[in-house]
N, C-alpha and C positions, 0 to 999 in steps of 0.2 A: 504493500500500500504506500502511496506517495505521501510524504509528510507535508504539512502546510509550508514549512520553510523551503522545502525542495520546490514546491509549486511556485512560491514567490520568486525564488531564484530564477526559475525558468521564464516566468512572466517578465521580470525586469531585464533579464538578459535579452529577451526578444525585443523589448523596447530599445535597449542600447543598440542592438544590431540594426534596427529600423531607422532610428533617429540620429544617433551620434555621427555616423560617417557623413551624412548629407549636411547636417548642421556644421560639422567640422570643416567641410568643403567650403561652405559660405564664409566661415570665419577665416579660413586660409586665404580666400580671395580678398577679404577686407585687409588682412595683414599685407598681402602682396601689394595692394593698391596704395597702402600708406607708406610702405618701405621701399618700393621700387625707385623712389626719388634718390635714395642713397646710391644706387647703381647708375641711374641716369646722370648723377652728378659727376661721374668719372669723365664724361665728355661735355655734358650740358654746361657745367660751370665755366669751362673755358670758352665755349661757343657764345654764351650770353654775358661773359665777364663778371660772374658772381664771385664775390669775396667770401671767405669762410664765415664772416658775420652775416652777410646777406643769405647765404645758404642755410646757416644754422637757424636764423629767424624764420625763414620760409618753411623749412622742414618742421620747425616747432609750432608754427601758428596753426597747423592742422589741429593740434590738440586744444587750442583755444576754442575753436568752433565746436570741437568734440565735447569739451568741458561744459560750454554754455548750454548745450542742447541735450545733455544726458537726462536730466530729470523731466523736462517737457516731453522728450521722445518716449520715455517709458509711461508717462501719463497717457499719451495718445495710444500706446500699445494696449493698455488696460481697457480703453474704451473701444478700440477697433478690433482687437484680437490679434494674435501673433501672425497668422498667415497674411492677412491683408496689409498689415503695417510693414512687415519684413519685405513683402513683395515690392511695396513702394520704395523702401530704402534701397533695395538692390538696383532698381531701375535708375534712380537718381544718382547714386554714387558711381555706378558704372559709367554713366554719361559724363560726369564731372571728371573722373579719373582719366578717361580718354581725351577730354578737352585739354588736359595739362600738356598735351603734345604741341599746343599752339601758344605756349607761354612766350612772351616777347621780351620781358624784362622783370625787374623786381616786383613792380606793382601787380602785374597779372599773375605772377608766381604766388605772391602772398594771397591774393583774392581767391584763386582756385584752390589752393591748399586749405584755406579757411573754410570754403564751402564744402570741400571734401570731408572735412572733419564734422561739419554740421550734418551731412548726409549719412555718415557712418555711425553717428552717435548712438542710435537706438539699437544697433545689432547686438552688441555684446551683453548689455544689461538685460535686453529683451530675451535673449536665448537663455541666460542664467535663470531668469524668472520662469521661463517656459519649462525648463528642466525640473523646477520645483513642483510642477503639476504632475510629473510622471514618476519622480523618484523620491523616496523618503530620505531623511537626513543621513542615515548610516550608509546609504548607497550614493550619496550625492558627490562626494569628493572625486570618486573614480569617474563618474559621469562627466563632471566638469573638466577633470583632467583629460579625459578622452576627447572631449570637444575642443579644449584649448591646446591639445597637443598639435593642433593645426598651426599654432603660432610659430614654434620653432620649425615645424615642417615647411611652413611658408618660405622661410629663409633658404631652406634646401632647394625649394622649387624656384624662387625668384632669382637666386644667384645664377645658376646655369642658364635659365631662360633669358634673363636680362643680358647676360654676357653674349649669348647668341644674337639677340635682337640688336645689340649695339654694333654688330658686324654688318648690319643692313645699311650702314651710313652711306647716304647718297642715292639709295634706291628710290625711284619715283620722286626724286628731288627733295626727299626728307632726310633729316638727320637720324642716326641710329637711336638716339634717346627719344625722338618723336615716335618712331615705330614702337619703342618699348611701351610708352604710355598708351598708344592706340590699341595695341594687341592685348595688353594686359588689362585694359579697362572694360572691354566689351563682354567677357564671360559673365560678369555680374548681371548684366541685363538679360542674357539668355537664361541663366539659372533662376531668375525671378519667376519665369513661367513654369519651370520644373517644380519649383517650390509649391505651387498651387496644387500639384498632383500628388506630392509625396509627404507633405507635412500637414497633419490635421491640427485643428485649433486646440484640442485637448484629448485625453484618452477616450472620453465618451463618443468622440467623433471619428475614432480610428476604425476603419472598416476591416483592418487586419487583426483586430483583437476580438476574441469571443466575449460573450456577455459575462462569463465567469472570470475571464482575465481582466476585464474592465472593473469588475467588482473587487478583485484583489488589489488593484492599484488604488481605487477609491477608498477602500477600507484602510489601507496602510497610510495613505496621505492624510486621511481624516483623523487618524490617531494623533497627529501632531498639531491639530488645530486647537486653539484655545477659545474659551467662551467669549472673551473680550479682546478681539483683534483690532488694533488701530487701523485707521484708514490710510490712504496714500499720503496725504499732507500731514496729518498728525504724527505719523511715524518719523517724519524728518526731524522731529524735536528730540529724538532719542540720542543722548550723548555718546552712546557706544558707536554709533555710525560715524560720528566725527572723529572719534579716536581711531577707528579702523581706517577712515579716509586719510587722515594725516599720516598714519603708519604706512599707507600704501603709496604715498607721494614719492618717497625715495626709491621704492621698487619700480614704479613707472619711469622715473627719471633715469635710473641706471639701465633698465631694460631697453627703453627706446633710444636712449643716448647711444648705447652700443649698437643696436640694430641699424640705426640710420647712419652712423659714422664709421661702422666697421669696414665697409668697402674702401673708404678713403684712408683709414688707418693702415689697412693691409697694403694699399697702393703705395703709401709712403715708405713701406719696407722694401720696395723694389719689385714686387710681383707684377706681372702683366695683367691687363684687364681680364683676359680669358682665364688665366690661372686663379686670379682673385675670385671671379664669379663662379667658376666651376668647381674649385677644390677648397681653397683656404677659407673663404668666408662661410660656406655652408657647413663645414665639418663640425664646428662646435654645436650647431643646432641639431645635427644628427644625433649626437650624444644627449642633447637636452630632451629630445622626444622620448628616448628610453627612460631617462631619469624622471621626467614629468609623470609618465604613466605609472611607473613603479612606485614613486613616492605617494601618489594619490591613492593607490591601492593599499600601501602601507598605513596611511592615515586612517582609511576606512576600517581596515582589519583591526587596528589597535583602538580605534575610537578616540585617538589623541589628535589634537589640532595645534596647540600652541608651539610645542617643540618641533613639530613638522613644518612650522613657519619659521621659527628662529634659526634652526640649524642650516637650512639652505641659504638664508640671508647672511649668516656668518661665513659660509663658503664663498658667497659673492664678495663680501668685504675682503676676505683673503685674496681673491682674484684681483680686485682693484689695487690692493696694496702691492702685490707683485708687479702689476702693470705700471704703477706709478714709480716704484723704486728701482726697477731694473733697466739697464741700457741694452740688454740682449733682446733682439726681436723674438727669439724662440721663447724666452721666459714671458715676454709680454703676451704672446699668443696663448701660452698656457694660462696666464692670469685671466685673459679675456674669456677663454673657454670655461673657466671656473665661474666667472660672473654669469655667463649665459646659462649654464647648467643650474646654478643656484637660484637665479631669479625666475627661471621657468618652472623649476620643481616646486616652488612655493605656491604657485597659483591655485592648484586644486584644493589643498587644505585651507588656504586663505579664504577662497570664495565659498567655502562651506559654512563659514562663520555667520554672515548676516542672515542666511536662511535658517539658522539654528534658533534664532529668537524673533524672527519676523515671518509672516505668512501673507500670501495673497497680494492685494494692492500695497500693503505695507512693505512687503519684500521688494516689490517693483520700485517703490520710491527709495528704499534703503540701498539697494544694489546700485541704482543710478547715482545716488549721492556719493557713495564711496568711490565709484568709478570716476565721478567728476573730479575728486581730489587726485586719485591715483593715476589713471590713464590720461585724464584731461590736463590737470596742472603738472603732474610729473612728466607726462609725455612732452609738454612744452619745455619744461625746465631742463631736462636732460640734453636734448640736441642744442638748445640755446646756450647753455653753460659751456658745453664742449666747443661750440663755434666761437664764443667770446674768448675763452681761454686759449684756444688754438690760435686765434688771431693775435692775441697779446703775447703769448710765449713761444709760438712756433712749434709747439709739441702738444702731447696729450696727457702728460704726467699730472699736471696740476688739476685738470678736470677729473681724472680718475681718483685723485685724493679727495676732492670735494664730494664726489658721488659716494665714496666709501664712508665718509663722515655722516652723510645723510642716512645711510643704512644702519648705522649705530643707533640713531634715534628710532628707527623702525623696530629694532629688537627691544629697546627700552620700553616703548609704548605697548607693544604686544605683551611683554612680560608683566608690565604694571597693571594692565587690564585683564590679565588672565583669569582672575577670580570671578569675573562677570561674563566672560565669553567662552568658557570651556564647554563644548557640547557634550551631551550624554546620549547614548543610544535610545533610551526609552522616551524621554520627554524632549530631547533636543537641546536642553540647556541645564548645566549643573553649576551651582555656586559652591566653591570649595574654600 
């Protein structure tokens, strides 16, 4: 006879197989379309006369638009439903990303990057909220890690693809970086229509689930609901969200700073554009995919979140220290690899925290608010700081040291608030 636990495992595994690969593909495209500017810069900066400061600001201003529209985008998602809202997001961001091919100077670069951030703002918090409809707390870190493994995987894809597209320089009177933006932007528009076929609004709308399977999901998710759940806007007054948001700023700054500037860091070591994009830049992210999935499963198996956040952040700090202190290119690459592994591994356990004490519309607002701080503010700060310090010092050591200090504050905040945000399997929240 099949045990209830075994039946649950089968049902949730089925949901993972159906949802995570496609949602991960959408997230992969979003990461490609926000990071391909780093590879475009290998030739675009010279063609358009962009200084490190201009490029750093333009790369970072994406995250200003992203930050400003996090909460409003998730508010709309709650009203429209996941499918219709994400469909709209995909169409708009694909068109804007492709339009970056026609940048003429700093102003158009800034405007299109800002609008791209606005368009992409609703995808990540929307999908994290969407996964709370399907998976209970103790299964959520692995689901989030599986979906967000697309982030390091995107760099594995964008590097070789961008390197090849840069070789199209001169074809049809367009620069290689223009082909890069055009070809990498349109898939989002195409997948918007696929989404309408494969992603249901909620478990009860999934035609591939039986009535019994829908009941299993509904019963397990319902066990986590409380009698008095705050609404979307009242939830934003919860001080725990601001603590987590501030803690996540340095994670976003370090992660996106490295993602966007890594091709130019590697280029400064003397690697060709092809070797840079095909081998050197993607390699750390290949290791990060494995670490991210394994660490998310480890967090779910143990039911522990705090140290599964702090330890990867400490690994990233070590990587930044190595990169800042060493004059050896080999050691710097090892340091950068540790940074990337650490800051990607932390994501699954971290994003399981807000949904451990918020549900439904409250979770939508909370997730968006945290991401406003982390990916929004942090994503702007990282590329901008590196650009400013690179222009002022001629190197990357100073910026790596600054980003390492920021991550120390992340560790301190998470440990200080651990007594109120440690999740437990039965109720989702334990105070110790």
